[in-house]
C-alpha positions in Angstrom: 110.5 -61.9 -13.0 113.1 -60.8 -14.0 113.3 -63.2 -17.0 116.8 -63.9 -18.3 117.2 -65.4 -21.7 120.7 -66.6 -22.7 122.0 -67.7 -26.1 125.4 -68.4 -27.4 126.5 -70.1 -24.1 126.7 -73.9 -23.4 124.2 -75.5 -21.2 126.7 -76.7 -18.6 128.2 -73.2 -18.4 124.8 -71.7 -17.7 123.9 -74.3 -15.1 127.2 -73.9 -13.3 126.8 -70.1 -12.9 123.0 -70.0 -12.3 122.9 -70.1 -8.5 125.6 -67.5 -7.9 124.2 -65.3 -10.7 120.7 -65.3 -9.2 122.1 -64.7 -5.7 124.0 -61.6 -6.8 121.1 -60.2 -9.0 118.5 -60.8 -6.3 120.6 -58.6 -3.9 121.1 -55.8 -6.4 117.6 -55.9 -7.8 115.9 -56.3 -4.4 113.5 -59.2 -5.2 113.4 -62.8 -4.0 115.4 -65.5 -5.8 112.4 -67.4 -6.8 111.1 -64.5 -8.9 114.0 -65.1 -11.4 113.8 -67.3 -14.4 116.8 -68.3 -16.6 116.0 -69.6 -20.1 118.7 -71.1 -22.4 118.0 -70.6 -26.1 119.7 -72.9 -28.6 121.5 -70.7 -31.1 123.3 -71.3 -34.4 125.3 -68.4 -35.8 125.6 -68.1 -39.6 128.0 -65.8 -41.5 128.6 -65.7 -45.3 126.6 -68.8 -46.1 128.4 -70.9 -43.5 127.9 -72.0 -39.9 130.0 -69.7 -37.8 131.9 -71.6 -35.1 132.5 -68.5 -33.0 130.0 -68.0 -30.2 128.6 -64.7 -29.3 126.9 -64.6 -25.9 123.7 -62.6 -25.9 121.7 -62.1 -22.7 118.3 -60.5 -22.8 116.8 -59.4 -19.5 113.0 -58.7 -19.4 112.1 -56.9 -16.2 110.2 -53.9 -14.7 112.3 -50.8 -15.0 114.7 -50.3 -12.1 116.8 -47.3 -13.0 120.1 -46.9 -14.8 122.3 -47.5 -11.7 120.7 -50.9 -10.9 120.7 -51.8 -14.6 124.4 -51.0 -14.9 125.1 -53.2 -11.9 123.0 -56.0 -13.2 124.8 -55.8 -16.6 128.2 -56.0 -14.9 127.1 -59.0 -12.8 125.8 -60.8 -15.8 128.8 -60.1 -18.0 131.1 -61.2 -15.2 129.2 -64.4 -14.7 129.3 -65.3 -18.4 133.0 -64.3 -18.8 133.8 -66.5 -15.8 132.4 -69.5 -17.6 134.1 -69.1 -20.9 136.9 -71.3 -22.1 140.4 -69.8 -22.3 140.1 -69.5 -26.1 136.8 -67.7 -25.7 137.9 -65.1 -23.2 138.2 -62.3 -25.7 134.6 -62.7 -27.0 132.2 -59.8 -26.8 129.3 -60.3 -24.4 126.0 -58.5 -25.2 123.5 -57.8 -22.4 120.2 -56.2 -23.5 117.4 -54.9 -21.2 113.8 -54.9 -22.2 111.6 -53.0 -19.7 108.2 -54.5 -19.2 105.0 -52.4 -18.7 103.4 -53.6 -15.5 99.9 -53.0 -17.1 100.8 -55.3 -19.9 102.4 -58.1 -17.8 100.0 -60.6 -16.5 100.5 -63.5 -14.0 97.5 -65.8 -13.5 95.3 -63.3 -15.3 96.2 -60.2 -13.2 98.5 -57.4 -14.3 101.1 -55.8 -12.0 100.1 -52.2 -12.7 
């Protein structure tokens, strides 16, 4: 926790940026590195009845609410990390970061909630 789900980015790119990304986020968020998870979701984009070769990085962050200022910093860190891994021809692509606040009373780990 936080859980980061990434789609529209190649596996090697995510692997290459993962350590630095977690280091930066752990500092801003104020939680240990080993509380983070990064999940890569395979994605295929479809447009007008065809496979769309253009990739659109989408990053979902599931976490306990941390306030707008920390969320803004986290979004900047994530966007910068993704942009730093893109190939030259992909540099102009839009990067979407979405935050999903979790309710501590509805989040369970080993049968116990965090609320």
